[in-house]
N, C-alpha and C positions, 0 to 999 in steps of 0.2 A: 504494499499499499504505500502510498504518497505520504511524506511527512508534511508538516504545515508549511515547512520553509520551500517546499518544492513548488514549483508553478504547474498547475494541472489546467488543461483546456476542459472547458465545460461540455457536458453533453447537449448534443443539439436533437431537436425533433426534425427529420428530414422532411416529412410530408409538409410541416408549417413552413420550413425554409423554402420549399420547392413552390409554396404556392405564391412566394414573394418574387419569384424569378419569371423571366419571359419564357415563351414556350422554347425557343432555341437552347436557353440555358438549361430548361428542364429536361430536354432532350439529351445534351451532352452529360448532364449529371447522371441522368437512368442509364445512359451507355456506360459510363465509366464505372458505375455501380455494378452492371452486369458483368462487365469484365473483370472486374476484382472478384466477384462471386466464382467466375469461372477459374480464374487463378488460384483462388483458395480451395477449390473442388480437387484441381490437379494436384496441388501439394497434399491434400489427404490422401488422393489416390496413391501418389508416390511413397507416402509413408507408410501405408496399409501395405504396399509391394515390398517395401524395405523389411517391415516387421514379418512378413510371411517368407520372405527369403532367410531372414535371420533364424526364425523357428525351424525352416527346413533344414538349415545347415546344422543347427544345434542338434537336432533329432538324428541327423547323418552321423555325428560325430558322437554322439552317446550310442548309437546303434554300433559303430566300427569299435567303439571302445567295449562294449558289453559281448560283441562277438570275440574279439581279441582275449578278453580275460577268460570266457568261456573254453576257447580253442586252447588256450595254454594248462587248463586245468585238466583237460582230458589227455594230454601227452604224458607219456609213462615212461620216456626214453633216459630220464634221470634217475629213475627208481632202481636201475639196475646196474648203476654206475658204481664200479669198485675202486676204492682209492689206491693208487699205486703202492707196491710194498716199498719200505724204506730200506736203503742199503746201509749195512753194518759198517 
């Protein structure tokens, strides 16, 4: 939140402000608002795709790790290993 020392712009009512403008200005403001909404939707889509990609990569890493751990537990080649005899 803003502290009392910071300058904060007041909130405005768009419809009230649009009624004070001429039709060309209204059209330009609405077009700008529409483009801004499209830009925001694009950013949301990109963020969603990034999250999905991260989750898929994380799941892949966990799967590879789990597979590796289970495959190592099944190996028995070290169970039959005999230590070499010490020379006297």
